[in-house]
FITIKE-123331 format. One record per residue (C-alpha): residue in one letter; x, y, z. Coordinates in steps of 0.001 Angstrom, whole numbers, plus 500000, padded with zeros to 6 digits. Each point is the difference from the previous one (the first is absolute). Example, Ala and Ser with C-alpha at 12.3 -4.5 7.8 and 13.67 -1.06 7.14 Angstrom:
! residues 2
A512300495500507800 S501370503440499340 
END
This chain:
! residues 389
M612618113840808435 S501176496698500541 E501964499435497156 P502408502422497913 P498261501021496417 P500931498897497345 R501982501913497621 D497483501221497219 S502682500144496719 R497919502901498549 R501403502334502294 P503462500673500312 P501149500559503896 P499785503078501359 L503995501321500455 A499880498875495738 G502383501596497962 I502121501552503073 R503615499805499759 V502369499280503416 L503556500212500263 D500713498232503367 L503499500650501749 T499102498736503169 R501326497913501947 L499648496704502872 L495919500565501067 P498214503206499650 G500149501064496658 P499853496785498750 L496794499309501624 C498834503426499227 A501121499025495857 Q498586496648499930 H496941501225501464 L499686502886497242 A501192497196497371 D496829497587501599 L498039503068498880 G500631500219496489 A503548501708500163 H502891499279497429 V502851500020502410 I503261499762499260 K502407498981503080 I503278501301499502 E502998498427502160 D503879500463500186 P501245497611497333 K502749499010502587 V497762499853503715 G496795500279499038 D497258500148502343 Y501562498422502899 A497067498809502227 R499616496951500524 A498660497345496672 S497279499060502202 V498801503748501028 R500848500878495818 E498067497595499347 L496394501057501281 A500664503931499524 N500661500163495535 R497769497629498661 G498745501575496756 K502739501576499187 E502636500557497533 G503449499416500880 L503222502275498527 T503592501060501682 L500552503184499536 D503511501373501270 L498823503777500776 K503728500852501053 H500861499788496373 E499482502788497405 R498536497576497772 G497834498248502745 R498475503487500659 A499669500454496251 V497508496834500139 F498191501227502255 L499287503154498632 E498685498242497041 L497977497929502192 L498303503423501842 A499450500973496664 D496400498320500348 A499552498847503735 D497518501292502488 V502001499608503418 V503584499372501258 M500510498412503601 E502713499637501660 S501771499788503889 F503103501086499637 R501066502396502772 P499349503295499552 G502374502059497056 V500159496457498753 M498309500921496555 A501222503306500230 R503517499097499874 L499655497699496984 G498616502613498088 L496495498727500728 G497814501911502438 Y496769501106499408 E500926503923498439 T501873497689497470 L496877497515499072 A497014502916500463 A501867501685497178 K500490496954497770 R496009498566500687 P498324502919501996 S497367497419500398 I502039497590502193 V499075499124503258 H503706499542501824 C499425497832503507 A503000499581502577 I499702497582502912 T502258500973502981 G500057499418503647 Y499759503522501285 G499225502329496729 Q501550502271497930 T500346502296502643 G500739500619503529 P502520499120502447 R499887495980499796 R500248499952495954 D503048498730499745 D499725497425503141 A499505495889499059 G497269498122501132 H497948496861500030 D496335499855500952 I500969499250503525 N501714503629500422 Y496572501344497996 L497914498852503057 S502368500601502299 I499949504021499449 S496024499886499443 G499345498535503455 V498472496927498143 L502547498017502123 D499655501382502806 Q496233499001500221 T500307496255498902 G500699497529502625 S498253499085503056 A500463502382503021 G503142499706501665 S501103497943497637 A503070501538497475 P499019501020496551 V499043497235497396 L500594499985496329 P496860499874498129 G499386496622497605 F499127502592497298 L502091502731498154 I498118502177500808 S502590503344499068 D500340498284496540 I496908498817498629 L497718503046501663 G503203502523499549 G500984498532496530 T497786498204498109 L497009500925500772 T500239504017500673 A502371500223497024 A497441497934498106 M496959503042501040 G502496503300499198 I500586497822496386 L496595499839499027 A498692503515501134 A503080501352498243 L499226497583496905 F496214501199499975 E501370503750500288 A502535499576497412 R497513498890497293 A497849502446500399 T502561503451500054 G502722498722498405 R502730500069502741 G501786497760502634 R500539500030503933 F503347498631501812 I498407498304502584 D501998500120503279 V499275496678501816 S501556499475503901 M499362497100501429 A500384500943503239 D497473502865499246 A497464497393498584 V500242498222503356 M499984502935501771 S496757501757498202 H497750497071500694 C500428499496503597 V496825501495500624 L499223498063503596 P502724501219501907 L499757504025498227 A495810499716501652 E501363498984503365 L502447502274499664 N498107503281499117 E497328498721502383 S502462499674503100 G503282501170499294 E501501496373500272 V499585496163498613 H499217496793501799 P503434498417500569 R500497496879497987 G497643497417500590 T497682502266501697 G497667500998497569 P496926498750498242 H500997498945497260 T503471498987501427 G499122497844502964 G498153501881502546 S496627498990498942 P499114495829500693 R497177500816497330 Y503188500432497650 G502487497478500055 V501156496522500057 Y499494497399501983 A501694496171499980 T497763497055500083 R500073496786501011 D502779498014497427 G502224502977500471 R498329501937496664 Y499327503315500040 L496080501789499154 A499947504265499103 L497392501689501101 G498442502675499239 A496734500959501817 Q500331503887499673 E496218500818499683 K497497499081502850 K498119498178497392 F502872497865499479 W501335499791503767 D496357498501501186 V499669497368497445 L503651499165500958 C499141499624503787 D496524498190499668 G502279497252497913 L502743499557502260 G497491499770502472 L500475503198501942 P497200501802499886 E500987502066502947 L503174501344498475 K497145501999497378 E500188503362501987 Q504056499656500097 H500503501436496106 Q501478502737500982 A502019499220502906 Q502856501345501032 A503647500119502434 E498988497094502736 E497041499232498511 A500631499047496830 E503262497613501904 A497552498803501383 V497261499086496414 R503284498846498751 A500493497551502035 R496757498565500049 L500355499992495828 R503449498175500805 E498153497454502513 A497448499045497337 F502087500089496485 L502598496826501683 Q496709497798500795 R500017499371495835 D502089499885497273 A500037501822497121 G497973498301497234 E497503499449502147 W499692503451501473 M499540501176495936 R497393497527499452 L498200501266502876 L500808504024499770 G500536499679495872 P496353500118499648 L499172502968502591 D502246502173498304 C501220501632502652 C503306500986498698 V501775497205500897 T503029498268497597 P502582497403500296 V503978501374500306 M501034498375496724 S503598498846499011 F500866501740496915 E499245496182498466 E497136499729501057 A499063503354498822 A501144499278496854 A498067497215499112 D496976501551501867 A496913499350497351 G498867503830500616 Y503385501093498869 L499757496945496945 A496301501182498787 R500755503200499544 G502640499747498353 T502937501801502406 V501518496715500247 R501445498119496822 K502362497667498280 A502770502355498524 A500802499653496127 G503202498292500968 G498757498109502888 G499279500577503428 L497658502254500814 D499572503885499918 F497561502747500876 G497181501282497385 F499207503672500104 P499074501151503095 L496057501262498980 A497729498854497876 M498203502551496670 S497811499169497912 E500570498859497125 F504047499360501067 A502015497533501100 C503560499367500429 P501592497652497408 A501679497383501703 D502677499042497257 R502842502562500259 A502740499131501542 S502726502268501899 P502507500475496823 R503966498955500275 R501973502511500364 G499941501752496604 E498307497496498284 H498104502603497417 S503385502156499875 R500318498768496556 E497041500552498746 I498988503671501316 L503154500786498629 L498868498927496625 R496475501546500157 L501896503366500613 G501599499277496449 H503522498783501391 R502036497766497927 E501259496940500290 E503657501029500294 E499261502996502133 I497986498124502272 E503002497160500679 E502429503380500356 M498060500413502837 L500071496306501681 S503881500869499308 L500192502701501654 G498058499842503116 V497236502155499163 I497292497430499550 
END
């Protein structure tokens, strides 16, 4: 499929009719809720009236499109009452508070489920609701460090290197939460009973470290940083400099790709070194380095690109955002409010993510939502004056 499929106006989006109350902040939870909104869910982003979502404004715009904005002080009795009104026809509650906060507010899962048995309550935290770290503070770097990922990232003999991608936030807080929510929604529609979903970003990263665990089970240890088959130890899987100071990424894992690469580089004698290890691997890597330094990156891509041997340029993010492949599929597109935005990260038949739904301003739809709930204008004005909304 070369282009995003057009939206079929005769067919509703997959999550049409699903209602989500999004209490999350920063990046992981809001981005998860945005994915649900992109799929057609009605998402209300609920923020504190005083501080709101304290993510940087630019990040906020990229993680909240398609939502309604409501400000609500959950520490105030009237704020909690409004939340429970919204709960009456909600399907999902998402939050990213420290463990125990919702219970202290009188809005723990047991309370919510008693009022709305089908509710799916997803709590996203660093270390989960149980265990010795449940109350510890943390960020992406911390979850990567205690899962062994950070120790595996970088060159041999060097210090660990920070990935240029928030793995724990996105894999753990966004995608793992979305998986749990969708599974629980499926069950709730069938049985009328929801679930509490305890998402630990540290757990999510750890439970996806498949290759290191396979090594540990096989040999009792893991390759040191920068020496594993996918972390720098294999000459067929790595990054090579070119004459003009650019870099190419090589992923010729399979023998068929390796053979094509060797012919393309004019090094057919290396074909038998596909599985080179230790000193032999270093010798092969040296030959590849020398070869790639003979041409500019663009020249190599014109030569090797058509050969289908798993060679790609190492693009800057600016280059990637202007890449024809991403633009053709709608992965990167013009944002509703100007600048660039991302489309939905997968293509689905008879569905396309709307492109004209900007992120709400803090509390942008508070009055509209309260009016829908049946509150009178004078009540709304009073709540405004009290700081409830």
